[in-house]
N, C-alpha and C positions, 0 to 999 in steps of 0.2 A: 504494500500500500504506500509506503514512503517513497519508493522508486516511482510509482505511478503519479503520486502527488508532485514530486519534484519535476517529472517530465511535463506534466500539465502546466506547472508554473513556468518552466523554461520555454515551452512553446508559446505560452501567453505573452511572455516578455518579447519573444521574437516578433509576434504579430503586432504588438504595440509599437515596437521599434520600426517595423516596416510601415505601419500606418503613419507614424510621425514623419518618416522620410518622404512619403508620397503625398501627404496632405498639402493643399494649397494654402498660402498665407491668408487669402480671402477669396470669396466667391464673386465679389463685385467691388467696384471702386467708383464712388460718386463725388463730384466736386461741388462744394457749396461755399457760399460766402459773397461778400460785396463785390468781389473781383470778377464774378461771372454773372450772366444775364439773369439767372433765376434767383439770385441773392441767397438768402438762408432758407428758402423753401426746399425741403427735401423732395417733394413731389416734382418740382421743376429743376432738380439738380442735373448736372451734366454727367452723362453716362460715359465712363472710360471703357474702352474695348480691349479685350485680350484674345488670345488664340489658344487652341488645345496644345500646340507645340510649346508655347511659353505662357502658361496659365498665370504666372506671378508677375508678368510684365504687362502693365496696363498703359494704353496710349489714348491720347485725345488731341485733336487740333481745334482749338477754340480761342475766342477772344478773351483776353484778360485785361481788366482795367488797371490803370496806374495807381500805385499806392493804396490798393484795396485788398483786404484780407481774403484768403481762401484756405480751405483744408479739405481733407478727403475722408469720406465715410465708407464703412464696409457693410452697413446695414441701413434699412429704410426708416429707422427712428433713432432718437438720441440715446446716449448712454451705453453705446456699444463700442467695439474696437474702431478707433480713428487713427489716421496718420497725419501728423502735424509737424511743427518746426522745432520743438524741443524746448530748451531753457529760455530762449528769446525768439522774438519774431525775426524772420529771415527775408531779406530782399534777394531774390534769385538772380544769379548772373548767368547769362546765356552760355550754354555749352559746358557748364561746371556741374559735376555731380555733387549734390548737396544731401546731407543726411535726412532721411525720412523717418521720423521718430514715432513709434506707436504709443497710444495712450496707455498700454499695459506697461511700458517702460518708464514713461514720464507723464505725470498728471498735469503738467503745465499746458494750458490750452493756447499756445502761441501759434500764429498762422504764418503763411507765406504771402509774399507780395512780389510784383514786378514794378520796375521804375518807369516803364513806358507802356502805354496801351497799344496793343497789337494782337494779331492772331499768332498763337504760339503752338508749336509741337511740344506736347508734354509727355514725358515718359516716366512712369513710376515703376521701379523694380522692387517689389516687396520682398524678394529673396535677398537682394543686395542692400535693401533699405536705403535707396537713393531716389532722388528726383532730378531730372535734367529738363531744362526748357531751352528752346531755340525758336527764333522768329520763323514763322511759316513762309513758304514761297508765295502763297496767295494772301494778298492784303487789300484787295479791292473793296470788300465788304466784310463787316464783322461776322465771324462764324460762331454761332451759338449752339449748334447741335453736331454731334459726331455721327448720328444716324437718326432716322425716323422710322416709325413702325405703323403699318396698317392694321387696324383692329376693327372688328365688327362681324355681323352674321354673314357677310359676303366673303370673308377672308378664311384661310385655312385654319387659323387658330381661334376663330370666333372672337368672343369678347375678352379672352384671356390676354392681358397685357404681356405676360411673360412669353406667350406664343405668337406675338405679333409678327407679321411679315416685314422683314427689315428692308428699308429703302436706304441704299448706300450713296454717299456723295460721289459725284463724278470727279475724276482726277483733274480735269482742266478747269472745272468750276465747282468747287465744293458747296456752293449754295444751291445747286441743283442735285436732287436725290432721285434715284431710279431703282426699279426692280421689275423683274418679270415674274408674275405670280398667277396662280390659278385662282380665279374668283368664281363664286356661285351667285345665284340670285339672292339679293339681300342688300344690306347697307353697311357703310364703313366710314371711319374718320381716321385721323392721323395723330398718333401719340408722339411725344418728344422724349418719353422715358418708358422703357419696358421693364424697369425694375421696381417702380413705385406703385402709385395707385391712381384712382380716378379724380383725385384732387388737383392733378396737373392741368396745364393749359394745352388744349388740342388745336391743331389745324383742322378747320371745318369748312363745309361748303358755304360759299357766298349765296345767300338766299336769292339774289338777283341774277346770278350767273354761275352755272354749274362748272364752268372752266376756271373760276377764280376761287381763292380761299380767303378765309378770315382767321385770325388767331384769337381764339377765345370767343366769347359772346354766346349767342343762341346755339343750341345743340343741333345744328343742321348737318345732315350726313349725305354722302353720295350714295345713290341707289344703282345697283347693278341689276339689269333685267335679264341678261343672258349669261349663262355659265360658259366660261372660256378661259384661255390663257391670255392675260393682258400685260402690256408694258405700261407701267405707271411712272410718270415723271412729274416731280414736284419742284417748283422754283420758289424758294422762300423769300427772294428779293422782289420778284414781280408778282408774288402771291398768286401763282397760276398752277393748274394741274392738268395733265393730259392722261387720259385712260383710253388706250387704243389696243385693239386685238393684236396679239403678237403672232400673226400667221402671214401667209403669203399675200393676203389681200390688204394688209395693214399699210399705213402710210410709210412706216419706217423701212419697208422692204420693196418699195416701188422702184422702177427703173429710173436712172438718173441721166440719160442722154439728153443733151441740150435741145434736141428737136422733139422731145416727148410732148404729147398733147396735155392740156390742163385737165386734171381729174379731180373731182370733188368727193370728199368723204364726210360722213357725220362723225361725231365725237367717239363713237364706238368702233370706228374703222370701217364702216360699211360704205361701199361706193354708192353715190346717189346721182341722180340726173341734175345737171346744173340748170336746166330750164324749168324745173318744177319744184324748186326748193320751198319748203315751208319756213316761216320765220324761225330764226335760231342761229346758232354758231356752227360753222363748218370749217373744214381744212381743205385748202386747194393745193394740189401738188402739180408742179410743172417742171419736168426735168429734175434738176438738183435743188430747186427752190420750193419752199413750202411757206404758205401764208394762211392766216386766219381770215375768214370772211364772215360778215354778219348780215343776215337777211332780216329785214324789218317788215 
């Protein structure tokens, strides 16, 4: 019995050690503070992204305000593990790895700042316990979101925020987010955070124009009437949205020869006759040029 007990304890220690070696430092990392657009609202916090290959390295490219505090949360409420600046507040220097101090090591709630407002590439390595910031290549407009998420009865994940369909920023213009996603008949809107709750601010349908968005306000949603695979493109500067079928008849896959005839499509990507259009918004494709047309 003693041998058996010793063996069980020994195996238990091995399992605990293995678990400690493979456990991630945190499942999520959220930026809060006066330095980011959502302020101290956890619901509107900035989501940092990681990958399965490097689960402890979280990245975000977002706008940081000058001389304004921010820190990092690992949970969606207060009083849990946080990552902060340590004994004193720290103004980060570009390209310099700075200690990222956990609240378990140091109870002082000191924050980080930057000295100049700009879009920054932020990298937090929770294994190395460092933070590095560098000015991003894109500076034309303030970047507030690392991604957006489609939620609703029309989407694969339904109304579960954690299962929202991710819209990723395009490399050349990170204020434009896109995804190709299977949608069904139903409704949807756009979340800014897939980690928190419904207290966040959503991008929603402009009641006067289905091709435009509003941020917050009345809970208007986009309605999908036909199940299909769609390319969804969202522009948070121009506050516009495009929802087009992602098949051979969609605008995105049309011929681009300069001598191509003008072809008109509705917002679902269906080809329509230009001579019998009902009032509404349409997309006209002629060769490599695309433009919106409004029929009143």
